[in-house]
C-alpha positions as CSV (number, residue, x, y, z in Angstrom):
1,X,16.8,83.9,27.9
2,X,15.6,81.3,25.3
3,X,15.3,78.6,27.9
4,X,13.2,80.8,30.2
5,X,10.9,81.9,27.4
6,X,10.4,78.3,26.2
7,X,9.7,77.1,29.8
8,X,7.1,79.8,30.2
9,X,5.5,78.8,26.9
10,X,5.3,75.2,28.0
11,X,3.7,76.2,31.3
12,X,1.1,78.5,29.7
13,X,0.4,75.9,27.0
14,X,-0.1,73.2,29.6
15,X,-2.8,75.2,31.3
16,X,-4.6,75.5,28.0
17,X,-4.4,71.8,27.2
18,X,-1.6,72.0,24.7
19,X,0.6,68.9,25.1
20,X,2.9,69.0,22.1
21,X,5.2,71.5,20.3
22,X,7.3,71.5,17.2
23,X,10.2,73.8,16.8
24,X,12.5,75.1,14.1
25,X,15.9,76.6,14.3
26,X,18.7,77.4,11.9
27,X,21.2,74.5,11.9
28,X,24.0,76.8,12.8
29,X,22.1,78.3,15.8
30,X,23.9,76.0,18.3
31,X,22.7,78.0,21.3
32,X,19.0,77.4,20.4
33,X,19.6,73.8,19.6
34,X,21.1,73.4,23.1
35,X,18.0,75.0,24.6
36,X,15.9,72.4,22.8
37,X,18.2,69.6,24.1
38,X,18.2,70.9,27.6
39,X,14.4,70.7,27.6
40,X,14.5,67.1,26.5
41,X,13.6,67.7,22.8
42,X,15.2,65.1,20.5
43,X,18.2,66.2,18.5
44,X,17.0,67.6,15.2
45,X,17.3,65.4,12.1
46,X,20.6,65.8,10.4
47,X,18.6,66.1,7.1
48,X,17.9,69.8,7.5
49,X,16.0,71.5,4.7
50,X,17.4,74.9,3.7
51,X,19.4,75.2,6.8
52,X,16.4,74.7,9.2
53,X,16.3,71.9,11.8
54,X,13.0,70.5,13.2
55,X,12.4,69.0,16.6
56,X,9.4,68.3,18.8
57,X,8.4,68.2,22.5
58,X,5.6,66.2,24.0
59,X,4.6,66.7,27.6
60,X,2.1,64.6,29.6
């Protein structure tokens, strides 16, 4: 479900000229981190702050 929602978000954002996203997930939320990875987002920095991992997505 997370992948479908994020793909839809990317599609809608693209139609509105948004080309970059940042995302946060709990470091122990491995399913969401996998969704990010499946969409080509870089692996979050291992230096998580307060159990939160950050990543980003940039689309042409």
